C-alpha positions in Angstrom: -1.5 60.2 13.5 0.7 57.2 14.3 -0.7 53.7 14.5 -0.9 52.2 17.9 1.0 49.1 18.9 1.1 47.2 22.3 4.6 45.9 23.1 5.4 43.2 25.6 8.1 44.8 27.7 9.9 42.2 29.8 12.7 44.3 31.4 15.3 42.8 29.2 17.4 44.3 26.4 15.5 42.8 23.5 12.1 44.2 24.2 13.7 47.5 25.3 15.4 47.9 21.9 12.2 46.8 20.2 10.4 49.7 22.0 12.9 52.2 20.8 12.7 51.0 17.2 8.9 51.0 17.2 8.9 54.6 18.4 10.0 55.9 15.0 6.7 54.9 13.4 4.2 53.9 16.0 2.5 55.1 19.2 3.8 52.5 21.6 2.0 51.1 24.7 4.1 48.9 27.0 2.8 46.0 29.0 4.7 44.0 31.6 3.4 40.5 32.3 3.6 39.8 36.0 3.9 36.2 37.1 4.2 37.0 40.8 7.8 36.0 41.5 9.1 39.5 42.2 12.7 40.2 41.0 13.8 43.3 39.0 11.8 42.6 35.9 8.9 45.0 36.6 11.2 47.8 37.8 13.5 47.4 34.8 10.6 47.4 32.4 9.1 50.5 34.1 12.5 52.2 33.9 12.8 51.5 30.2 9.3 52.9 29.5 10.0 56.0 31.6 13.3 56.6 29.8 11.4 56.5 26.5 8.4 58.4 27.8 6.0 55.6 27.0 2.8 54.6 28.7 3.4 51.5 30.9 1.0 49.0 32.4 1.3 45.6 34.1 -1.0 42.5 33.7 -1.2 39.8 36.4 -1.0 36.5 34.4 -0.6 34.1 37.3 -3.9 32.4 36.9 -3.6 31.9 33.2 0.0 30.8 33.5 -1.0 28.1 36.1 -3.9 26.9 34.0 -2.3 26.8 30.5 1.4 26.3 31.3 2.3 25.2 34.8 -0.4 22.5 35.2 0.3 21.0 31.8 4.0 21.2 32.5 3.5 19.1 35.6 1.2 16.6 33.9 3.7 16.1 31.1 6.6 15.3 33.4 4.4 12.9 35.5 3.4 11.1 32.3 7.0 10.6 31.2 7.0 13.4 28.7 9.4 16.4 28.5 7.3 19.6 28.2 8.0 22.9 26.3 6.4 25.6 28.4 7.3 28.6 26.3 5.7 27.2 23.3 2.5 26.7 25.3 2.7 30.1 26.9 2.9 32.1 23.7 -0.5 31.3 22.2 -2.4 30.7 25.4 -1.1 33.4 27.8 1.5 35.9 26.5 0.0 37.0 23.2 -3.7 36.9 24.4 -2.7 39.3 27.3 -1.0 41.7 24.8 -4.1 41.5 22.5 -6.4 42.2 25.4 -4.7 45.5 26.1 -4.5 46.2 22.4 -8.3 45.9 22.1 -8.8 48.2 25.0 -6.6 51.0 23.7 -7.7 50.5 20.0 -4.5 49.1 18.7 -4.5 46.7 15.8 -1.0 45.4 16.4 1.1 43.8 19.2 4.8 43.3 19.3 7.5 41.4 21.2 11.3 41.3 21.2 11.5 37.9 19.6 14.0 37.2 16.8 11.5 36.2 14.1 9.4 37.8 11.4 5.7 37.8 10.7 4.4 38.7 7.2 0.8 38.5 6.3 0.0 36.0 9.0 3.0 33.7 8.1 5.7 33.2 10.6 9.3 33.4 9.2 12.7 32.8 10.6 14.8 35.6 12.1 18.5 35.9 11.5 20.2 32.5 11.7 22.3 33.3 14.8 19.3 34.1 17.0 16.2 32.7 15.2 13.3 32.1 17.7 10.7 31.0 15.2 10.7 27.5 16.8 9.2 28.7 20.1 6.6 30.8 18.2 5.3 28.0 16.0 2.2 27.3 18.0 0.8 30.8 17.3 -2.3 30.6 15.1 -2.7 32.7 12.0 -5.4 34.8 13.8 -2.7 36.0 16.2 0.2 36.2 13.7 -1.9 38.6 11.5 -1.7 41.1 14.3 1.9 40.6 15.4 5.1 42.5 14.7 8.7 41.4 15.5 10.9 44.5 15.3 14.1 42.5 15.8 13.5 40.1 13.0 16.3 41.5 10.8 18.8 41.9 13.7 21.2 39.7 15.5 21.8 39.9 19.2 25.2 41.6 19.0 23.6 44.4 16.9 20.8 44.7 19.5 23.2 45.1 22.4 25.1 47.7 20.4 21.9 49.6 19.6 20.9 49.5 23.3 24.1 51.2 24.3 23.8 53.7 21.5 20.2 54.5 22.5 21.2 54.8 26.2 18.7 52.2 27.3 19.0 51.4 31.1 19.2 47.6 30.6 21.7 47.7 27.8 24.1 45.3 29.6 21.6 43.3 31.6 22.3 39.5 31.2 19.9 37.4 29.2 17.5 35.2 31.0 18.0 31.5 30.0 15.7 29.7 32.4 12.0 28.9 32.4 10.4 32.1 33.8 8.4 30.4 36.6 11.4 28.3 37.6 14.1 31.0 37.8 16.7 28.7 39.6 16.4 26.2 36.8 15.7 23.2 39.1 12.5 22.0 37.5 12.5 18.7 39.5 12.6 20.5 42.8 9.8 22.8 41.6 7.7 19.8 40.7 8.5 18.2 44.1 7.2 21.4 45.9 3.9 21.0 44.0 3.5 17.5 45.5 2.4 14.1 44.2 5.6 13.5 42.2 6.6 9.9 41.6 8.8 8.0 44.1 12.2 6.5 43.3 12.1 3.4 41.2 14.2 1.1 39.1 16.6 1.9 36.3 16.3 -1.1 33.9 17.9 -2.4 30.7 15.8 -2.9 27.6 15.5 -6.5 28.6 14.2 -5.6 32.1 17.4 -6.2 34.1 17.6 -3.9 37.1 20.6 -1.6 36.8 20.1 0.7 39.8 17.6 3.1 41.4 16.3 6.4 39.9 15.2 9.5 41.9 11.7 9.7 40.3 10.8 9.7 36.6 10.4 13.5 36.5 14.2 13.9 36.9 14.8 12.4 33.5 14.3 13.0 29.8 14.8 10.9 26.7 18.4 10.8 25.5 19.8 12.0 28.9 23.3 10.7 29.6 24.3 12.8 32.6 23.4 12.5 36.3 22.3 8.9 36.1 24.7 7.5 38.6 24.8 4.0 37.0 28.1 2.4 36.0 28.4 -0.5 33.6 30.2 -1.9 30.5 29.4 1.3 28.5 28.0 4.8 29.0 24.2 4.8 29.7 21.5 6.9 28.2 17.8 7.2 28.9 16.1 5.3 26.1 12.5 5.2 27.5 10.4 6.3 30.5 7.7 4.0 31.7 5.4 5.9 34.1 3.0 3.0 34.5 5.9 0.8 35.9 7.8 3.7 37.5 10.8 2.6 35.4 13.5 4.5 33.5 15.1 2.4 30.7 18.8 2.8 30.1 20.8 1.6 27.0 24.0 2.4 25.2 22.1 4.9 23.1 22.2 2.8 20.0 18.4 2.5 20.1 17.7 6.3 20.2 17.6 7.0 16.5 14.3 7.5 14.8 13.4 8.1 11.1 9.7 8.4 11.7 7.6 10.0 14.4 3.9 11.0 14.9 2.9 14.5 15.8 -0.5 15.5 17.3 -2.5 18.7 17.3 -0.9 20.3 14.2 -1.0 24.0 13.9 -0.8 25.1 10.2 0.5 28.5 9.4 1.9 28.8 5.8 -0.7 26.3 4.5 -4.4 25.9 5.1 -4.1 22.2 5.9 -1.9 19.2 5.0 -3.8 17.2 2.5 -1.0 15.4 0.7 2.7 14.5 1.4 4.9 17.6 1.6 8.7 17.9 1.5 10.0 20.2 4.4 12.8 20.6 6.8 12.1 19.9 10.4 13.4 21.0 13.7 12.8 18.7 16.7 14.2 20.9 19.4 15.1 24.6 20.0 18.3 24.7 18.0 19.4 25.6 14.5 19.6 22.0 13.4 17.1 21.1 10.7 16.9 18.0 8.6 15.0 17.0 5.4 11.7 15.2 5.8 8.4 14.4 4.3 5.2 15.1 6.3 2.0 13.2 5.7 -1.5 13.7 7.1 -2.6 10.8 9.3 -6.0 10.9 10.9 -5.8 14.4 12.3 -2.1 13.9 13.1 1.1 14.3 11.1 3.5 11.5 10.2 7.1 12.7 9.8 9.5 10.7 7.7 13.0 11.9 7.9 15.8 11.4 5.4 18.2 10.5 8.2 17.6 9.2 11.7 17.1 11.9 14.4 18.5 11.3 17.9 15.9 10.9 20.6 12.8 12.8 19.3 11.2 13.4 22.7 7.5 13.1 23.5 6.1 16.4 24.8 8.5 18.4 22.6 7.6 20.0 19.3 8.4 19.4 15.7 8.4 22.5 13.5 8.1 22.2 9.8 9.8 24.7 7.4 9.7 25.6 3.8 12.8 27.7 3.3 12.4 30.5 6.0 8.6 30.1 6.3 7.1 28.1 9.1 4.7 25.6 7.5 3.3 24.5 10.9 4.1 22.5 14.0 2.9 19.5 16.0 3.6 17.9 19.4 5.8 14.9 19.3 3.8 11.9 20.5 
């Protein structure tokens, strides 16, 4: 008898190919997570499940998404931070929903179409071209011990090819690049519709000189250089956001480099805890760029000291610490 696994089936090509790969060795149950926005996702996921003759269910995650992702997303922007909703959703909404179904059907394992690997409760990078370990780095060990990532050894171009070879209905469906609950990508308009967003205020220089008017602090993020509408003797970049004064500070960008930062709420994966300085590489945003650093424990937080300055480490984003391909842990940039 094959072991059971619950797969998060999104209606996209990645999770569809993951389903087909898992079929070789597992009894696969498919779960679509419904956020209440309609669209073709549920129908596409159901079509994939039907084409593979797999059991299919949906879970309404709207309430959990609002509580654990949308409300914190809003609070972060109103406080001058730049949130990372997918990293919050994975441990608080997506994987708990998959595990809830797994427990009901007697499955030990859950799976998704992420490009990463999980081995013995340790999260590891996927192939370099598509690695998604950064966005998964808030998952605790208790979840990672029950997770499979069937695409961990594949690149996207291979997955597309497999989808066509398998005759999967969504083989040529475009990838979704936006935040799932803001499909048009206009997060500032989404925040405005929720109400109570900050009013326009002043753009100021580091010395306090007024340079112009901004549209509301929720329209800006640290390091931003486009869409400012301010002219001067040089190009301007956002170098600070001051919610208490409703100000956005602009500079020439020369003050954006940081060699140290403090991270809160560490989530340790490859180590039990950080008790002494540790040499790592660190990612400060969702890209393939890593740099050498030393991490040190500091009163329940993590001090990061980088070999070279990083441009605009952004409060609300995440720092992920690596030892080769293993995720040591992560923390929120404060």
